[in-house]
A tleap script that builds the chain and sets N, CA, C and O, in Angstrom:
source leaprc.protein.ff14SB
mol = sequence {
  NMET ASP PHE LEU TYR LEU PHE LEU THR THR
  PHE ILE ILE ILE PHE ILE PRO ALA GLN ASN
  LYS PRO ALA VAL ILE PRO PHE SER LEU GLU
  ASN ASN SER VAL TYR ILE HIE CYS LYS VAL
  ASN ASN SER ASP GLN LEU LYS PHE LEU PHE
  ASP THR GLY ALA ASP GLY SER VAL ILE ASN
  THR GLY SER LYS LYS ASP ILE ASN LEU LYS
  ILE ASP GLY THR SER ALA ASN LYS GLY SER
  ASN CGLY
}
set mol.1.N position { 0.820 -1.190 0.000 }
set mol.1.CA position { 0.000 0.000 0.000 }
set mol.1.C position { 0.870 1.262 0.000 }
set mol.1.O position { 0.534 2.249 -0.655 }
set mol.2.N position { 1.983 1.227 0.732 }
set mol.2.CA position { 2.897 2.371 0.744 }
set mol.2.C position { 3.439 2.642 -0.651 }
set mol.2.O position { 3.623 3.793 -1.048 }
set mol.3.N position { 3.693 1.559 -1.395 }
set mol.3.CA position { 4.197 1.711 -2.755 }
set mol.3.C position { 3.171 2.441 -3.618 }
set mol.3.O position { 3.543 3.285 -4.433 }
set mol.4.N position { 1.895 2.130 -3.452 }
set mol.4.CA position { 0.841 2.779 -4.220 }
set mol.4.C position { 0.790 4.281 -3.926 }
set mol.4.O position { 0.684 5.090 -4.848 }
set mol.5.N position { 0.865 4.651 -2.657 }
set mol.5.CA position { 0.880 6.073 -2.287 }
set mol.5.C position { 2.101 6.776 -2.865 }
set mol.5.O position { 1.997 7.893 -3.371 }
set mol.6.N position { 3.249 6.127 -2.788 }
set mol.6.CA position { 4.473 6.705 -3.346 }
set mol.6.C position { 4.335 6.885 -4.853 }
set mol.6.O position { 4.709 7.924 -5.397 }
set mol.7.N position { 3.799 5.874 -5.523 }
set mol.7.CA position { 3.613 5.939 -6.967 }
set mol.7.C position { 2.653 7.068 -7.348 }
set mol.7.O position { 2.951 7.851 -8.250 }
set mol.8.N position { 1.520 7.159 -6.680 }
set mol.8.CA position { 0.544 8.200 -6.994 }
set mol.8.C position { 1.087 9.597 -6.711 }
set mol.8.O position { 0.861 10.521 -7.491 }
set mol.9.N position { 1.793 9.751 -5.610 }
set mol.9.CA position { 2.388 11.048 -5.279 }
set mol.9.C position { 3.412 11.454 -6.333 }
set mol.9.O position { 3.423 12.600 -6.782 }
set mol.10.N position { 4.265 10.526 -6.726 }
set mol.10.CA position { 5.271 10.801 -7.754 }
set mol.10.C position { 4.598 11.151 -9.076 }
set mol.10.O position { 5.014 12.088 -9.757 }
set mol.11.N position { 3.568 10.408 -9.438 }
set mol.11.CA position { 2.833 10.654 -10.673 }
set mol.11.C position { 2.246 12.063 -10.679 }
set mol.11.O position { 2.354 12.779 -11.675 }
set mol.12.N position { 1.635 12.455 -9.585 }
set mol.12.CA position { 1.026 13.783 -9.487 }
set mol.12.C position { 2.085 14.877 -9.568 }
set mol.12.O position { 1.892 15.872 -10.266 }
set mol.13.N position { 3.195 14.705 -8.866 }
set mol.13.CA position { 4.261 15.713 -8.863 }
set mol.13.C position { 4.851 15.895 -10.256 }
set mol.13.O position { 5.182 17.013 -10.652 }
set mol.14.N position { 4.982 14.810 -10.991 }
set mol.14.CA position { 5.604 14.883 -12.316 }
set mol.14.C position { 4.657 15.469 -13.359 }
set mol.14.O position { 5.082 16.279 -14.183 }
set mol.15.N position { 3.392 15.079 -13.341 }
set mol.15.CA position { 2.502 15.428 -14.443 }
set mol.15.C position { 1.594 16.632 -14.214 }
set mol.15.O position { 1.025 17.135 -15.183 }
set mol.16.N position { 1.430 17.107 -13.016 }
set mol.16.CA position { 0.580 18.287 -12.791 }
set mol.16.C position { 1.170 19.525 -13.473 }
set mol.16.O position { 0.406 20.264 -14.093 }
set mol.17.N position { 2.477 19.802 -13.400 }
set mol.17.CA position { 2.991 20.993 -14.091 }
set mol.17.C position { 2.776 20.947 -15.601 }
set mol.17.O position { 2.733 21.996 -16.245 }
set mol.18.N position { 2.642 19.763 -16.174 }
set mol.18.CA position { 2.438 19.643 -17.614 }
set mol.18.C position { 1.056 20.123 -18.037 }
set mol.18.O position { 0.783 20.213 -19.234 }
set mol.19.N position { 0.188 20.430 -17.097 }
set mol.19.CA position { -1.161 20.867 -17.413 }
set mol.19.C position { -1.252 22.368 -17.665 }
set mol.19.O position { -2.331 22.865 -17.990 }
set mol.20.N position { -0.153 23.102 -17.525 }
set mol.20.CA position { -0.167 24.545 -17.786 }
set mol.20.C position { -0.440 24.801 -19.261 }
set mol.20.O position { 0.041 24.070 -20.126 }
set mol.21.N position { -1.210 25.838 -19.538 }
set mol.21.CA position { -1.506 26.189 -20.919 }
set mol.21.C position { -0.270 26.813 -21.559 }
set mol.21.O position { 0.459 27.549 -20.895 }
set mol.22.N position { -0.026 26.533 -22.828 }
set mol.22.CA position { 1.124 27.148 -23.499 }
set mol.22.C position { 0.899 28.645 -23.688 }
set mol.22.O position { -0.239 29.106 -23.776 }
set mol.23.N position { 1.977 29.387 -23.749 }
set mol.23.CA position { 1.890 30.831 -23.982 }
set mol.23.C position { 1.445 31.086 -25.420 }
set mol.23.O position { 1.808 30.343 -26.332 }
set mol.24.N position { 0.672 32.123 -25.608 }
set mol.24.CA position { 0.228 32.518 -26.940 }
set mol.24.C position { 0.966 33.799 -27.303 }
set mol.24.O position { 0.869 34.802 -26.596 }
set mol.25.N position { 1.699 33.761 -28.400 }
set mol.25.CA position { 2.476 34.915 -28.843 }
set mol.25.C position { 1.889 35.402 -30.165 }
set mol.25.O position { 1.975 34.705 -31.176 }
set mol.26.N position { 1.289 36.601 -30.165 }
set mol.26.CA position { 0.696 37.101 -31.408 }
set mol.26.C position { 1.778 37.462 -32.426 }
set mol.26.O position { 2.798 38.060 -32.082 }
set mol.27.N position { 1.538 37.093 -33.671 }
set mol.27.CA position { 2.495 37.399 -34.735 }
set mol.27.C position { 1.731 37.597 -36.035 }
set mol.27.O position { 0.554 37.254 -36.148 }
set mol.28.N position { 2.429 38.156 -37.007 }
set mol.28.CA position { 1.853 38.288 -38.346 }
set mol.28.C position { 2.919 37.904 -39.360 }
set mol.28.O position { 4.117 38.001 -39.094 }
set mol.29.N position { 2.465 37.472 -40.516 }
set mol.29.CA position { 3.355 37.111 -41.609 }
set mol.29.C position { 3.166 38.145 -42.708 }
set mol.29.O position { 2.085 38.259 -43.285 }
set mol.30.N position { 4.230 38.902 -42.996 }
set mol.30.CA position { 4.173 39.951 -44.008 }
set mol.30.C position { 5.365 39.812 -44.940 }
set mol.30.O position { 6.511 39.862 -44.495 }
set mol.31.N position { 5.105 39.638 -46.222 }
set mol.31.CA position { 6.168 39.492 -47.227 }
set mol.31.C position { 7.175 38.422 -46.827 }
set mol.31.O position { 8.383 38.640 -46.914 }
set mol.32.N position { 6.687 37.275 -46.393 }
set mol.32.CA position { 7.509 36.132 -45.970 }
set mol.32.C position { 8.408 36.442 -44.781 }
set mol.32.O position { 9.430 35.781 -44.596 }
set mol.33.N position { 8.054 37.421 -43.982 }
set mol.33.CA position { 8.777 37.740 -42.746 }
set mol.33.C position { 7.810 37.619 -41.575 }
set mol.33.O position { 6.640 37.986 -41.686 }
set mol.34.N position { 8.306 37.101 -40.453 }
set mol.34.CA position { 7.480 36.934 -39.260 }
set mol.34.C position { 7.703 38.130 -38.344 }
set mol.34.O position { 8.842 38.461 -38.015 }
set mol.35.N position { 6.613 38.780 -37.931 }
set mol.35.CA position { 6.664 39.904 -37.007 }
set mol.35.C position { 5.962 39.514 -35.713 }
set mol.35.O position { 4.841 39.006 -35.734 }
set mol.36.N position { 6.629 39.755 -34.592 }
set mol.36.CA position { 6.080 39.484 -33.272 }
set mol.36.C position { 5.457 40.778 -32.753 }
set mol.36.O position { 6.078 41.839 -32.820 }
set mol.37.N position { 4.240 40.692 -32.240 }
set mol.37.CA position { 3.539 41.855 -31.686 }
set mol.37.C position { 3.578 41.761 -30.166 }
set mol.37.O position { 3.128 40.770 -29.593 }
set mol.38.N position { 4.114 42.790 -29.512 }
set mol.38.CA position { 4.227 42.739 -28.050 }
set mol.38.C position { 4.276 44.151 -27.463 }
set mol.38.O position { 4.392 45.144 -28.182 }
set mol.39.N position { 4.183 44.205 -26.146 }
set mol.39.CA position { 4.309 45.456 -25.404 }
set mol.39.C position { 5.554 45.361 -24.533 }
set mol.39.O position { 5.858 44.301 -23.985 }
set mol.40.N position { 6.272 46.473 -24.407 }
set mol.40.CA position { 7.475 46.532 -23.584 }
set mol.40.C position { 7.327 47.713 -22.632 }
set mol.40.O position { 7.019 48.823 -23.065 }
set mol.41.N position { 7.543 47.486 -21.349 }
set mol.41.CA position { 7.452 48.558 -20.346 }
set mol.41.C position { 6.138 49.334 -20.444 }
set mol.41.O position { 6.150 50.565 -20.422 }
set mol.42.N position { 5.025 48.646 -20.550 }
set mol.42.CA position { 3.689 49.255 -20.628 }
set mol.42.C position { 3.525 50.194 -21.823 }
set mol.42.O position { 2.755 51.152 -21.750 }
set mol.43.N position { 4.225 49.936 -22.900 }
set mol.43.CA position { 4.122 50.764 -24.104 }
set mol.43.C position { 2.890 50.350 -24.906 }
set mol.43.O position { 2.205 49.385 -24.566 }
set mol.44.N position { 2.623 51.099 -25.978 }
set mol.44.CA position { 1.642 50.641 -26.955 }
set mol.44.C position { 2.229 49.409 -27.632 }
set mol.44.O position { 3.406 49.095 -27.456 }
set mol.45.N position { 1.405 48.717 -28.402 }
set mol.45.CA position { 1.886 47.500 -29.048 }
set mol.45.C position { 2.975 47.832 -30.068 }
set mol.45.O position { 2.832 48.755 -30.871 }
set mol.46.N position { 4.058 47.069 -30.022 }
set mol.46.CA position { 5.179 47.232 -30.949 }
set mol.46.C position { 5.274 46.002 -31.836 }
set mol.46.O position { 4.773 44.934 -31.484 }
set mol.47.N position { 5.915 46.154 -32.982 }
set mol.47.CA position { 6.076 45.052 -33.920 }
set mol.47.C position { 7.574 44.821 -34.127 }
set mol.47.O position { 8.299 45.730 -34.532 }
set mol.48.N position { 8.033 43.596 -33.846 }
set mol.48.CA position { 9.441 43.245 -33.989 }
set mol.48.C position { 9.599 42.174 -35.057 }
set mol.48.O position { 8.832 41.212 -35.096 }
set mol.49.N position { 10.594 42.339 -35.923 }
set mol.49.CA position { 10.904 41.335 -36.933 }
set mol.49.C position { 11.613 40.169 -36.265 }
set mol.49.O position { 12.596 40.368 -35.551 }
set mol.50.N position { 11.127 38.960 -36.488 }
set mol.50.CA position { 11.734 37.754 -35.931 }
set mol.50.C position { 12.705 37.216 -36.969 }
set mol.50.O position { 12.298 36.542 -37.916 }
set mol.51.N position { 13.993 37.512 -36.794 }
set mol.51.CA position { 15.031 37.144 -37.759 }
set mol.51.C position { 15.981 36.152 -37.111 }
set mol.51.O position { 16.833 36.541 -36.311 }
set mol.52.N position { 15.846 34.879 -37.446 }
set mol.52.CA position { 16.683 33.851 -36.822 }
set mol.52.C position { 18.111 33.866 -37.348 }
set mol.52.O position { 18.983 33.218 -36.769 }
set mol.53.N position { 18.368 34.595 -38.435 }
set mol.53.CA position { 19.711 34.625 -38.989 }
set mol.53.C position { 20.525 35.834 -38.569 }
set mol.53.O position { 21.674 35.974 -38.987 }
set mol.54.N position { 19.961 36.708 -37.755 }
set mol.54.CA position { 20.661 37.935 -37.362 }
set mol.54.C position { 21.679 37.662 -36.261 }
set mol.54.O position { 21.486 36.781 -35.423 }
set mol.55.N position { 22.770 38.434 -36.275 }
set mol.55.CA position { 23.805 38.327 -35.240 }
set mol.55.C position { 23.379 38.974 -33.929 }
set mol.55.O position { 23.817 38.543 -32.863 }
set mol.56.N position { 22.544 39.986 -33.987 }
set mol.56.CA position { 22.162 40.730 -32.787 }
set mol.56.C position { 20.774 41.309 -32.938 }
set mol.56.O position { 20.010 40.903 -33.813 }
set mol.57.N position { 20.456 42.250 -32.087 }
set mol.57.CA position { 19.137 42.884 -32.108 }
set mol.57.C position { 19.262 44.335 -32.537 }
set mol.57.O position { 20.254 44.999 -32.236 }
set mol.58.N position { 18.250 44.820 -33.241 }
set mol.58.CA position { 18.227 46.197 -33.722 }
set mol.58.C position { 16.878 46.792 -33.349 }
set mol.58.O position { 15.853 46.115 -33.430 }
set mol.59.N position { 16.876 48.052 -32.942 }
set mol.59.CA position { 15.626 48.749 -32.637 }
set mol.59.C position { 15.710 50.153 -33.218 }
set mol.59.O position { 16.761 50.792 -33.156 }
set mol.60.N position { 14.600 50.638 -33.787 }
set mol.60.CA position { 14.643 51.979 -34.365 }
set mol.60.C position { 14.497 53.034 -33.272 }
set mol.60.O position { 14.050 52.739 -32.164 }
set mol.61.N position { 14.877 54.255 -33.596 }
set mol.61.CA position { 14.911 55.337 -32.611 }
set mol.61.C position { 13.531 55.636 -32.037 }
set mol.61.O position { 13.405 55.902 -30.842 }
set mol.62.N position { 12.495 55.595 -32.874 }
set mol.62.CA position { 11.142 55.876 -32.394 }
set mol.62.C position { 10.677 54.865 -31.353 }
set mol.62.O position { 10.127 55.246 -30.321 }
set mol.63.N position { 10.893 53.586 -31.617 }
set mol.63.CA position { 10.507 52.548 -30.653 }
set mol.63.C position { 11.348 52.640 -29.394 }
set mol.63.O position { 10.852 52.403 -28.292 }
set mol.64.N position { 12.611 52.981 -29.551 }
set mol.64.CA position { 13.503 53.137 -28.391 }
set mol.64.C position { 12.968 54.211 -27.454 }
set mol.64.O position { 12.980 54.039 -26.235 }
set mol.65.N position { 12.505 55.310 -28.015 }
set mol.65.CA position { 11.938 56.394 -27.197 }
set mol.65.C position { 10.611 55.971 -26.568 }
set mol.65.O position { 10.338 56.303 -25.414 }
set mol.66.N position { 9.785 55.239 -27.318 }
set mol.66.CA position { 8.475 54.807 -26.814 }
set mol.66.C position { 8.588 53.929 -25.572 }
set mol.66.O position { 7.744 54.004 -24.679 }
set mol.67.N position { 9.624 53.098 -25.512 }
set mol.67.CA position { 9.761 52.180 -24.370 }
set mol.67.C position { 10.786 52.662 -23.356 }
set mol.67.O position { 11.098 51.960 -22.395 }
set mol.68.N position { 11.311 53.875 -23.577 }
set mol.68.CA position { 12.287 54.465 -22.654 }
set mol.68.C position { 13.493 53.546 -22.460 }
set mol.68.O position { 13.898 53.251 -21.335 }
set mol.69.N position { 14.052 53.104 -23.582 }
set mol.69.CA position { 15.192 52.192 -23.561 }
set mol.69.C position { 16.485 52.987 -23.606 }
set mol.69.O position { 16.639 53.887 -24.432 }
set mol.70.N position { 17.408 52.658 -22.724 }
set mol.70.CA position { 18.711 53.313 -22.707 }
set mol.70.C position { 19.737 52.367 -23.327 }
set mol.70.O position { 19.870 51.219 -22.903 }
set mol.71.N position { 20.454 52.855 -24.326 }
set mol.71.CA position { 21.473 52.074 -25.015 }
set mol.71.C position { 22.827 52.513 -24.481 }
set mol.71.O position { 23.128 53.706 -24.443 }
set mol.72.N position { 23.640 51.552 -24.072 }
set mol.72.CA position { 24.929 51.911 -23.472 }
set mol.72.C position { 26.118 51.593 -24.369 }
set mol.72.O position { 27.260 51.639 -23.910 }
set mol.73.N position { 25.881 51.277 -25.613 }
set mol.73.CA position { 26.989 50.982 -26.504 }
set mol.73.C position { 26.484 50.786 -27.926 }
set mol.73.O position { 25.300 50.979 -28.204 }
set mol.74.N position { 27.374 50.409 -28.811 }
set mol.74.CA position { 27.010 50.153 -30.199 }
set mol.74.C position { 27.537 48.788 -30.597 }
set mol.74.O position { 28.423 48.230 -29.949 }
set mol.75.N position { 26.979 48.262 -31.671 }
set mol.75.CA position { 27.473 47.001 -32.219 }
set mol.75.C position { 27.165 46.972 -33.705 }
set mol.75.O position { 26.241 47.642 -34.167 }
set mol.76.N position { 27.931 46.205 -34.447 }
set mol.76.CA position { 27.685 46.012 -35.871 }
set mol.76.C position { 26.866 44.738 -36.022 }
set mol.76.O position { 27.249 43.685 -35.512 }
set mol.77.N position { 25.743 44.832 -36.721 }
set mol.77.CA position { 24.853 43.683 -36.899 }
set mol.77.C position { 24.717 43.348 -38.366 }
set mol.77.O position { 24.781 44.224 -39.229 }
set mol.78.N position { 24.529 42.064 -38.641 }
set mol.78.CA position { 24.268 41.592 -39.991 }
set mol.78.C position { 23.029 40.721 -39.958 }
set mol.78.O position { 22.830 39.947 -39.021 }
set mol.79.N position { 22.195 40.844 -40.980 }
set mol.79.CA position { 21.039 39.970 -41.118 }
set mol.79.C position { 21.423 38.712 -41.874 }
set mol.79.O position { 22.593 38.506 -42.194 }
set mol.80.N position { 20.451 37.882 -42.155 }
set mol.80.CA position { 20.733 36.628 -42.844 }
set mol.80.C position { 21.152 36.855 -44.294 }
set mol.80.O position { 21.739 35.968 -44.914 }
set mol.81.N position { 20.857 38.036 -44.841 }
set mol.81.CA position { 21.262 38.361 -46.209 }
set mol.81.C position { 22.595 39.102 -46.265 }
set mol.81.O position { 23.021 39.534 -47.336 }
set mol.82.N position { 23.253 39.250 -45.121 }
set mol.82.CA position { 24.541 39.932 -45.089 }
set mol.82.C position { 24.365 41.341 -44.720 }
set mol.82.O position { 25.343 42.085 -44.639 }
savepdb mol mol.pdb
quit
């Protein structure tokens, strides 16, 4: 009987977290590019290009001001097309 309790407890501990709903991330497909729609620091909705081939991240000046982002350096970035 102890084995049954141990088994049921282990089963519950392992599988209950798997019942969480997956996150839903809104996106759009425009000209074969994926754009993620999100809010940053309670801003209005922003649109970010999802580029898996990029070396780093890029943000335009207008969006930077909208989310009150402070940039402390520079970097050279390349996209998947060079």
